C-alpha positions as CSV (number, residue, x, y, z in Angstrom):
1,X,0.0,0.0,0.0
2,X,1.0,3.6,0.3
3,X,3.9,4.3,2.7
4,X,4.5,7.7,4.1
5,X,7.0,8.6,6.7
6,X,6.6,11.7,8.8
7,X,10.2,12.2,9.8
8,X,10.1,15.5,11.7
9,X,8.2,17.5,9.1
10,X,4.8,17.0,10.8
11,X,6.1,18.8,13.9
12,X,6.9,21.8,11.7
13,X,3.4,21.9,10.3
14,X,1.1,21.2,13.2
15,X,-1.9,22.7,11.4
16,X,-1.5,20.3,8.5
17,X,-3.7,17.3,8.7
18,X,-1.9,15.0,6.3
19,X,-0.9,12.5,8.9
20,X,-4.5,12.1,9.9
21,X,-5.5,11.6,6.3
22,X,-2.9,8.9,6.0
23,X,-3.9,7.2,9.2
24,X,-7.5,7.1,8.1
25,X,-6.5,5.6,4.7
26,X,-4.5,2.9,6.4
27,X,-7.5,2.2,8.7
28,X,-9.8,1.9,5.8
29,X,-7.6,-0.5,3.8
30,X,-5.8,-2.6,6.4
31,X,-8.6,-5.2,6.5
32,X,-8.9,-5.5,2.7
33,X,-7.7,-8.8,1.1
34,X,-6.4,-8.7,-2.5
35,X,-8.0,-12.1,-3.1
36,X,-11.5,-10.7,-2.6
37,X,-13.6,-9.9,-5.6
38,X,-14.4,-6.4,-4.4
39,X,-10.9,-5.4,-3.4
40,X,-10.4,-2.9,-6.2
41,X,-13.8,-1.4,-5.6
42,X,-13.2,-0.8,-1.9
43,X,-9.6,0.2,-2.4
44,X,-10.6,2.9,-5.0
45,X,-13.3,4.2,-2.6
46,X,-10.6,4.5,0.1
47,X,-8.3,6.3,-2.3
48,X,-11.0,8.8,-3.2
49,X,-11.6,9.5,0.5
50,X,-7.9,10.0,0.9
51,X,-7.8,12.3,-2.0
52,X,-10.7,14.4,-0.6
53,X,-8.9,14.6,2.8
54,X,-5.7,15.9,1.2
55,X,-7.7,18.4,-0.9
56,X,-9.3,19.8,2.3
57,X,-5.8,20.4,3.7
58,X,-4.3,21.7,0.5
59,X,-3.8,25.3,1.7
60,X,-2.5,24.6,5.2
61,X,-0.2,21.8,3.8
62,X,1.2,23.5,0.7
63,X,4.7,23.8,2.3
64,X,4.7,20.2,3.6
65,X,6.8,17.7,1.7
66,X,4.9,14.8,3.2
67,X,1.7,16.2,1.9
68,X,3.0,16.5,-1.7
69,X,4.5,13.0,-1.5
70,X,1.1,11.7,-0.4
71,X,-0.7,13.5,-3.3
72,X,1.7,12.0,-5.8
73,X,1.3,8.6,-4.2
74,X,-2.4,8.8,-4.4
75,X,-2.3,9.6,-8.1
76,X,0.1,6.7,-8.8
77,X,-2.1,4.2,-6.9
78,X,-5.3,5.4,-8.7
79,X,-3.5,4.8,-12.0
80,X,-2.3,1.4,-11.0
81,X,-5.8,0.3,-9.8
82,X,-7.6,2.0,-12.6
83,X,-9.6,4.1,-10.2
84,X,-11.7,6.9,-11.5
85,X,-11.4,10.3,-9.8
86,X,-15.2,10.6,-9.5
87,X,-17.2,8.1,-7.6
88,X,-18.2,6.9,-4.1
89,X,-15.8,7.3,-1.2
90,X,-15.4,5.0,1.8
91,X,-17.7,5.6,4.7
92,X,-16.8,2.7,7.0
93,X,-14.9,5.1,9.2
94,X,-17.4,7.6,10.7
95,X,-14.7,10.3,10.9
96,X,-14.5,10.5,7.2
97,X,-18.1,11.8,7.1
98,X,-17.4,14.7,9.4
99,X,-17.3,18.2,7.9
100,X,-14.1,19.9,9.1
101,X,-15.8,23.3,8.4
102,X,-18.9,22.6,10.5
103,X,-18.2,23.2,14.2
104,X,-21.2,21.1,15.3
105,X,-19.4,18.1,13.8
106,X,-16.3,18.6,15.9
107,X,-18.0,17.2,19.0
108,X,-18.9,14.1,17.1
109,X,-15.4,13.7,15.9
110,X,-13.9,14.0,19.4
111,X,-16.6,11.6,20.6
112,X,-15.5,9.0,18.0
113,X,-11.9,9.4,18.9
114,X,-12.5,9.0,22.6
115,X,-15.2,6.4,22.3
116,X,-17.1,8.2,25.0
117,X,-20.2,10.4,24.9
118,X,-19.0,14.0,24.7
119,X,-21.0,16.8,26.3
120,X,-22.6,19.2,23.8
121,X,-20.7,22.5,23.3
122,X,-21.5,25.4,25.5
123,X,-22.5,28.6,23.7
124,X,-22.1,32.2,25.1
125,X,-23.9,35.4,24.2
126,X,-22.7,39.0,24.1
127,X,-24.7,42.1,23.0
128,X,-24.1,45.9,22.7
129,X,-26.8,48.4,22.1
130,X,-28.1,51.9,23.2
131,X,-25.7,54.5,24.6
132,X,-24.2,51.9,25.2
133,X,-25.4,49.0,27.3
134,X,-23.3,45.8,27.3
135,X,-24.3,42.3,28.1
136,X,-21.1,40.2,28.5
137,X,-20.5,36.6,27.8
138,X,-20.9,36.0,31.6
139,X,-24.4,37.6,31.5
140,X,-23.3,40.7,33.4
141,X,-25.1,43.8,32.3
142,X,-23.2,47.1,32.3
143,X,-23.7,50.7,31.1
144,X,-20.5,52.3,30.0
145,X,-18.9,55.3,28.4
146,X,-16.2,53.7,26.2
147,X,-15.8,56.6,23.8
148,X,-13.6,55.8,20.8
149,X,-12.5,52.4,19.5
150,X,-12.8,49.4,21.9
151,X,-12.4,45.7,21.3
152,X,-15.5,43.6,22.1
153,X,-13.8,40.3,21.2
154,X,-10.2,39.4,20.3
155,X,-9.4,35.7,20.3
156,X,-7.6,33.3,18.0
157,X,-10.6,33.0,15.7
158,X,-12.3,36.4,15.7
159,X,-11.8,40.1,16.4
160,X,-14.7,42.5,16.9
161,X,-14.0,46.2,17.4
162,X,-16.6,49.0,18.0
163,X,-16.2,52.7,17.7
164,X,-18.5,54.8,20.0
165,X,-19.1,58.6,19.6
166,X,-20.9,61.1,21.9
167,X,-24.6,61.3,21.6
168,X,-25.6,64.4,23.5
169,X,-23.4,67.5,23.9
170,X,-22.2,68.0,27.4
171,X,-22.9,64.3,28.4
172,X,-20.7,61.3,28.6
173,X,-23.4,59.2,26.8
174,X,-22.0,57.5,23.6
175,X,-23.4,55.1,21.0
176,X,-21.9,52.9,18.3
177,X,-21.2,54.4,14.9
178,X,-18.7,51.8,13.5
179,X,-18.2,48.0,13.8
180,X,-15.2,46.1,12.4
181,X,-15.1,42.3,12.4
182,X,-12.1,40.2,11.4
183,X,-12.7,36.5,10.8
184,X,-9.2,35.0,11.0
185,X,-8.0,32.3,8.5
186,X,-8.9,28.8,9.5
187,X,-7.5,25.7,7.8
188,X,-9.3,25.3,4.4
189,X,-12.6,26.7,5.7
190,X,-11.9,30.4,5.1
191,X,-9.2,33.0,4.3
192,X,-9.1,36.1,6.5
193,X,-12.3,38.1,5.9
194,X,-12.8,41.6,7.1
195,X,-16.3,43.2,7.5
196,X,-16.9,46.8,8.3
197,X,-20.2,48.7,9.0
198,X,-20.7,52.4,9.7
199,X,-23.8,54.5,10.2
200,X,-25.7,54.6,6.9
201,X,-23.4,52.0,5.4
202,X,-24.4,48.5,6.5
203,X,-23.1,46.4,3.6
204,X,-24.1,42.8,2.8
205,X,-20.5,41.9,1.8
206,X,-17.0,41.8,3.2
207,X,-14.6,44.7,2.4
208,X,-13.2,42.6,-0.5
209,X,-16.7,42.5,-2.1
210,X,-17.3,38.8,-1.4
211,X,-20.2,37.5,0.6
212,X,-18.6,34.2,1.8
213,X,-15.3,32.7,2.9
214,X,-13.6,29.4,1.8
215,X,-15.3,27.1,-0.7
216,X,-18.5,28.8,-1.9
217,X,-20.2,25.5,-2.0
218,X,-19.7,24.7,1.7
219,X,-20.7,28.2,2.9
220,X,-18.6,27.8,6.0
221,X,-18.8,31.6,6.4
222,X,-21.4,33.8,4.7
223,X,-23.4,37.0,5.1
224,X,-27.2,37.1,4.9
225,X,-28.9,40.5,4.3
226,X,-32.2,40.5,6.2
227,X,-33.3,44.1,5.7
228,X,-31.3,46.2,3.1
229,X,-29.1,48.6,4.8
230,X,-30.6,47.9,8.2
231,X,-30.0,44.4,9.3
232,X,-27.5,41.7,8.4
233,X,-26.5,38.3,9.8
234,X,-23.1,36.6,9.6
235,X,-22.9,32.8,10.0
236,X,-19.5,31.2,10.6
237,X,-20.3,27.5,10.7
238,X,-16.6,26.5,11.1
239,X,-16.5,28.2,14.5
240,X,-20.1,27.8,15.4
241,X,-20.6,31.6,15.5
242,X,-23.5,33.8,14.6
243,X,-23.4,37.7,14.5
244,X,-26.3,40.1,14.1
245,X,-25.7,43.7,13.2
246,X,-28.5,46.3,13.0
247,X,-28.8,50.0,12.3
248,X,-31.6,51.7,14.3
249,X,-31.7,55.5,13.9
250,X,-28.2,56.8,13.6
251,X,-26.5,54.0,15.6
252,X,-25.5,50.3,15.3
253,X,-26.3,47.3,17.6
254,X,-24.4,44.0,17.7
255,X,-25.3,40.6,19.1
256,X,-23.1,37.5,18.9
257,X,-23.2,33.8,19.9
258,X,-20.0,31.8,20.1
259,X,-18.8,28.5,21.6
260,X,-17.2,29.0,25.1
261,X,-14.0,27.0,24.2
262,X,-13.3,29.4,21.3
263,X,-14.3,32.5,23.3
264,X,-11.6,31.6,25.9
265,X,-8.9,30.8,23.2
266,X,-6.8,34.0,23.5
267,X,-3.4,35.1,24.8
268,X,-2.5,37.3,27.8
269,X,-2.1,40.4,25.6
270,X,-5.6,40.0,24.3
271,X,-7.3,40.5,27.7
272,X,-9.0,43.8,26.9
273,X,-12.2,42.4,25.6
274,X,-15.4,44.0,26.7
275,X,-17.5,40.9,25.9
276,X,-15.2,38.8,28.1
277,X,-14.1,41.0,31.0
278,X,-16.6,43.9,30.8
279,X,-15.8,47.6,30.7
280,X,-12.9,48.9,32.8
281,X,-14.0,50.4,36.1
282,X,-13.0,53.9,34.9
283,X,-15.5,53.6,32.0
284,X,-18.4,52.3,33.9
285,X,-21.6,54.3,34.6
286,X,-23.1,51.6,36.8
287,X,-21.8,50.1,40.0
288,X,-19.9,46.8,39.8
289,X,-21.9,45.6,37.0
290,X,-25.3,46.5,38.4
291,X,-27.6,49.6,38.0
292,X,-28.0,51.1,41.5
293,X,-31.4,51.2,43.2
294,X,-32.4,54.3,45.2
295,X,-32.9,54.4,48.9
296,X,-36.7,54.0,49.4
297,X,-38.5,57.3,49.4
298,X,-35.8,59.4,47.8
299,X,-36.5,60.8,44.4
300,X,-34.9,63.3,42.1
301,X,-34.9,66.9,43.4
302,X,-36.9,67.8,40.2
303,X,-39.3,64.9,40.6
304,X,-40.4,63.7,37.1
305,X,-39.8,67.0,35.4
306,X,-38.6,66.8,31.8
307,X,-34.8,67.0,31.2
308,X,-34.1,70.0,29.1
309,X,-32.1,68.0,26.6
310,X,-34.3,64.9,26.3
311,X,-37.8,66.4,26.2
312,X,-39.1,63.3,28.0
313,X,-40.5,63.1,31.5
314,X,-40.0,59.9,33.4
315,X,-43.7,59.0,32.9
316,X,-43.5,59.7,29.1
317,X,-40.3,57.7,28.7
318,X,-41.8,54.8,30.7
319,X,-45.0,54.8,28.6
320,X,-43.0,54.9,25.3
321,X,-40.8,51.9,26.2
322,X,-43.8,50.0,27.5
323,X,-45.3,50.2,24.0
324,X,-42.5,47.9,22.7
325,X,-41.6,45.9,25.9
326,X,-44.2,44.6,28.2
327,X,-41.8,42.8,30.5
328,X,-40.1,45.3,32.8
329,X,-36.6,43.8,32.8
330,X,-33.3,45.5,32.5
331,X,-33.8,46.1,28.7
332,X,-37.0,48.0,29.5
333,X,-35.3,50.2,32.0
334,X,-32.3,50.7,29.7
335,X,-34.8,52.0,27.1
336,X,-36.2,54.4,29.7
337,X,-32.7,55.6,30.6
338,X,-31.8,56.1,27.0
339,X,-34.9,58.2,26.3
340,X,-34.2,60.4,29.3
341,X,-30.6,60.8,28.3
342,X,-31.0,61.4,24.5
343,X,-34.6,62.1,23.7
344,X,-34.1,59.8,20.6
345,X,-37.1,57.5,20.2
346,X,-34.9,55.2,18.0
347,X,-33.3,53.9,21.2
348,X,-36.7,52.3,22.1
349,X,-36.4,50.2,19.0
350,X,-32.7,49.4,19.8
351,X,-33.6,48.1,23.2
352,X,-36.5,46.0,21.8
353,X,-34.3,44.6,19.0
354,X,-31.5,43.8,21.5
355,X,-34.0,41.7,23.5
356,X,-35.2,40.0,20.4
357,X,-31.6,39.1,19.5
358,X,-31.1,37.6,23.0
359,X,-34.2,35.4,22.5
360,X,-32.8,34.3,19.1
361,X,-29.2,33.7,20.1
362,X,-28.9,33.2,23.9
363,X,-28.7,29.5,24.7
364,X,-30.6,29.6,28.0
365,X,-34.2,30.7,28.0
366,X,-34.3,31.1,31.7
367,X,-31.6,33.8,31.4
368,X,-33.1,35.9,28.6
369,X,-34.5,38.4,31.0
370,X,-32.4,40.2,33.7
371,X,-34.5,41.6,36.5
372,X,-33.5,44.0,39.3
373,X,-32.8,42.5,42.7
374,X,-34.9,43.2,45.7
375,X,-31.9,43.4,48.0
376,X,-28.3,44.7,47.9
377,X,-29.2,48.0,46.3
378,X,-28.4,46.8,42.8
379,X,-29.9,45.4,39.6
380,X,-28.7,42.0,38.5
381,X,-29.8,38.6,37.0
382,X,-31.8,35.7,38.5
383,X,-33.8,37.7,41.0
384,X,-37.3,38.6,41.8
385,X,-38.7,41.7,40.2
386,X,-38.4,44.8,42.3
387,X,-37.7,48.3,41.1
388,X,-38.5,51.9,41.8
389,X,-38.3,54.2,38.8
390,X,-36.2,56.4,40.9
391,X,-33.1,54.2,40.3
392,X,-33.0,55.7,36.8
393,X,-32.8,59.1,38.3
394,X,-29.7,58.2,40.3
395,X,-27.9,56.7,37.4
396,X,-29.1,59.5,35.1
397,X,-27.4,62.0,37.4
398,X,-24.2,60.0,37.3
399,X,-24.3,59.9,33.5
400,X,-24.3,63.7,33.1
C-alpha cells in the first residue's frame, strides 16, 4: 500500500492534517484482502476518500513535503488500480463523514476518537446596544462610556471592534457608529475576511466584495442580508458563531453567539475584551456591573420633570418603552434611561431589538430576562422583580 513517513516534518506543520488523512486511509484499507472480488472497488473508494482529505488540507499543507508526497502517491495508486477520480468514497470510518468546516461536527469527531459520549458544546452570548449597554459573555449587564475604539472580542478566531461617539453634547453618553469584524484564517474553511459597518453604510458583503469565505459550496462563512441597509447576519459554521448587526436610527447594535471554548482561546495580551471582561471600572456608569437602586422614598430633586435635553418626562419615557416591551426587565429600564438621556425614540427600537436578539441567540431561555434584585441595592440577574423608577434618576445624574 501507500507508505508515508513523517520524519520530523509533521512537527513543523502542526496545522497540516496529512498525517490524519494517511492514518484514516490505512485504517480503511488494512482489513482488505487482495484475493477478494471487491478489493479494487473498496480500495478505490478509500483512495478517493484519501484524495478528498488531502484536498481539504491543500492550503495549510502547501509547504509540507509529506503532503506533496502523499498527493503523488495517491495519483500513482489510482492509475495502478484503474480508479476513476469521480465516484463513491469510503464511509466505513465515521470520521470520514465529518465536515471539518462545521463546528457542530467537531464534538462528534472527538466523541468518536475518545469512544465516549462528549457533552454538547457550551455557547455564550454578548450584546451591545443603546448608549451603550453591554451584556457580557458572563451575562453581566453594564452601562459604559467607552468613547472611541474598543475591542469587544479578540481571540484566536475572531476580532470585533466597535467605535463609539458622543450622543448628547455635554454628556458622557455614547453610541456605536462603526463596527469592524475580522474572521481570522482557519484551515481550508476560510481565508481572512474583514467586515466593516458604519452609520448609513451596512453592507451585505466583506470589504473585498465577497459574501462568503472558503469554498463557496460549503458556505462555511457567509453573510445574509435580512433588511437592506438595516439588518445583516453573519454565519461562521466552522467556528459555530453567529453575528447580528442592525442600524436603528443613527447608531448600530451588535449581538453574537460563540462557543465557550473558542471565546476563551486568547493570549494574555488579548485580555482587553469588553464581551469577556466587561468595561474597565473607569469607563463604567453603573456600580460593579449593576444599576443602583435608590434608597426607598428618595426621588430626584426635580421629581419627574422633563430633562431640558431629552424632552421626555419619566412617565412619558416609561410609557414609550412600554409600547414595545411589556416585561419590565433591564432592557426595559435601559430603554427608559436612553430616552431620558438622549430624547431619541430610536433607542426604544434598539432596546427592543436587543432583547429579540437575546431570544434568538442566547442558549438559556431562563436567562433571557435580567431583573432587578430586591436586596443589595443593585440590579442583576436571576432575582425577583423589584424596582423603583427612581433608580433611573440616580444613574441618570451619574451619567451627566
